[in-house]
C-alpha positions in Angstrom: -0.2 0.1 0.1 1.5 3.3 -1.0 0.3 6.2 -0.3 0.4 9.2 -3.0 3.5 11.4 -3.1 2.8 15.0 -2.6 2.8 17.1 -5.9 5.8 19.0 -4.7 7.6 15.7 -4.2 6.4 14.6 -7.8 7.8 17.6 -9.5 10.8 16.7 -7.6 11.0 13.3 -8.9 10.4 14.1 -12.2 13.1 16.5 -12.4 15.7 14.8 -10.7 15.2 11.9 -13.4 16.0 14.5 -16.1 12.2 15.0 -16.9 11.8 18.3 -18.9 8.7 19.8 -17.1 5.9 22.2 -17.9 3.9 23.5 -15.0 0.3 24.2 -16.2 -1.8 26.7 -14.0 -2.5 25.3 -10.9 -1.9 21.9 -11.7 -1.4 20.6 -8.0 -5.0 21.7 -6.9 -6.6 20.2 -10.4 -8.2 17.2 -9.4 -11.4 15.3 -9.1 -10.9 13.8 -5.3 -14.7 15.6 -4.5 -15.1 11.9 -7.0 -13.5 9.5 -4.5 -10.3 9.1 -3.3 -7.3 9.2 -4.5 -5.0 6.3 -3.5 -3.4 4.0 -2.6 -1.3 4.0 -5.7 -0.2 0.7 -7.1 1.5 2.0 -10.2 1.7 4.4 -13.7 -0.6 4.1 -16.8 0.1 5.2 -20.0 -2.0 5.9 -22.6 -2.3 7.9 -25.6 -4.2 10.9 -27.1 -5.8 10.4 -30.9 -5.1 14.3 -31.1 -2.5 16.4 -33.2 -0.8 19.5 -32.4 0.6 20.0 -28.2 -1.4 23.1 -27.9 -4.8 21.3 -28.3 -3.7 18.3 -26.4 -2.4 19.8 -23.0 -5.7 22.0 -23.0 -8.1 18.6 -23.9 -6.0 16.8 -21.5 -6.5 19.4 -18.9 -10.2 20.6 -19.1 -11.5 17.3 -20.4 -14.6 17.4 -22.7 -18.5 16.6 -22.9 -19.1 14.2 -20.1 -15.4 13.2 -19.2 -14.6 16.5 -17.2 -10.4 16.9 -16.7 -7.8 16.5 -15.8 -7.4 13.7 -18.0 -4.0 12.8 -16.5 -1.6 13.9 -14.3 0.9 14.6 -17.4 1.0 14.9 -21.0 4.2 14.1 -23.1 4.1 16.0 -26.1 6.1 14.8 -29.0 9.1 17.2 -28.1 9.6 15.0 -24.8 8.2 17.7 -23.0 5.7 16.5 -19.9 3.3 19.2 -18.8 1.8 18.8 -15.7 -2.1 19.3 -15.9 -3.4 17.8 -12.6 -2.5 16.2 -9.4 -4.8 13.6 -7.2 -7.5 11.6 -8.7 -7.9 12.3 -12.6 -10.2 10.7 -15.2 -7.9 8.8 -17.0 -8.1 4.7 -16.1 -11.8 4.0 -15.5 -13.0 0.9 -14.3 -10.7 -2.0 -15.1 -9.7 -5.5 -14.2 -8.7 -6.5 -10.6 -6.8 -9.3 -11.3 -5.0 -6.7 -12.9 -4.7 -4.3 -10.4 -3.7 -7.6 -8.3 -1.0 -8.5 -10.2 0.5 -4.4 -10.4 1.0 -4.6 -6.7 2.3 -8.2 -6.8 4.5 -7.0 -9.3 3.8 -10.4 -11.0 2.8 -11.3 -14.6 -0.3 -9.5 -16.4 -3.4 -11.8 -16.7 -5.4 -11.0 -19.9 -7.9 -7.9 -18.9 -11.5 -9.0 -18.7 -13.3 -7.1 -16.3 -14.6 -3.8 -15.0 -14.4 -3.9 -11.7 -11.8 -2.1 -10.1 -11.1 2.1 -9.9 -8.1 2.8 -12.0 -8.2 6.5 -11.2 -7.8 5.5 -7.7 -5.4 3.9 -7.8 -2.6 5.0 -11.0 -0.6 7.9 -12.0 -1.8 8.7 -15.2 0.0 10.1 -18.3 -1.6 11.1 -21.9 1.0 10.7 -24.9 0.3 12.5 -27.5 0.1 10.5 -30.7 -2.8 9.5 -33.3 -2.4 6.0 -32.1 -2.9 4.4 -35.7 0.0 2.6 -35.3 1.6 5.0 -37.8 1.8 8.4 -35.9 5.8 8.2 -35.3 7.0 8.2 -31.2 9.9 10.3 -31.3 12.6 8.8 -29.0 12.6 11.8 -27.2 9.2 11.2 -26.5 9.5 7.3 -26.0 12.6 8.7 -23.1 10.4 11.3 -21.3 7.8 8.1 -20.9 10.9 5.7 -19.8 12.2 8.8 -17.4 8.2 9.5 -15.6 7.4 5.5 -15.3 11.5 5.6 -13.7 10.6 8.4 -11.3 7.3 7.5 -10.2 8.9 3.9 -9.8 12.0 5.0 -7.8 9.9 6.8 -5.4 7.5 4.4 -4.5 10.4 1.5 -4.5 8.6 -0.6 -7.3 9.8 -2.4 -10.4 9.0 -2.0 -13.5 5.9 -4.5 -13.2 4.1 -1.3 -11.8 3.9 0.7 -15.4 1.2 -0.4 -17.2 -0.5 0.2 -20.4 -4.5 1.5 -20.6 -5.0 -1.5 -22.8 -4.0 -3.8 -20.1 -6.1 -2.7 -18.1 -9.4 -2.2 -19.6 -11.2 -4.2 -22.1 -11.4 -3.0 -25.6 -8.9 -0.5 -24.9 -5.6 -0.3 -27.5 -3.5 2.2 -26.4 -0.7 3.0 -26.2 -0.3 1.9 -30.2 2.6 2.4 -31.9 5.2 0.6 -29.0 4.8 -2.4 -26.8 4.6 -1.9 -23.3 6.9 -4.8 -22.9 9.5 -2.6 -24.9 8.5 0.2 -22.7 8.9 -2.0 -19.4 12.6 -3.4 -20.3 13.2 0.8 -20.9 12.2 1.5 -17.3 14.0 -1.4 -15.4 17.3 -0.4 -18.0 17.3 3.1 -16.0 16.0 1.8 -12.7 19.3 0.0 -12.7 
């Protein structure tokens, strides 16, 4: 059981890992905590946005849309490798997912196939939206992949987690495909190497 780090510690950890951070408004207090608890935290979840353009992507992830108010993540990782902090606390990014997957993340065991939507992921995961169309053709620049690696490692390092605590949305919730264009196995390999 891990308590979420403070916003100040989160920022400190990211910078210590060499992440280029952009603070967006009062991100430290922008959250959905009034809708449910934030924590205990068990992992990091990676998404793609299905958007083009950094400015539009950051605005959407901060404010949300329609029936899904923001923040839609804690940080937006744009194609230039910058991490735009848009919220901290409970965020609308993970939704309901598989409780067997959650148990595997907590135990840092191999992930089972997701087939249920019963566990509250917004409560238990730090979330990062990554600017990409998610069509398998939009490229993932190396600087962006490195930023994903660094934010994941920073959070794992703080909590004493291994790379097995980093998952993709597609591993959490039935029917999701994100992130598309690289494998989470390859990203976990990168995080493992960085943590060493």
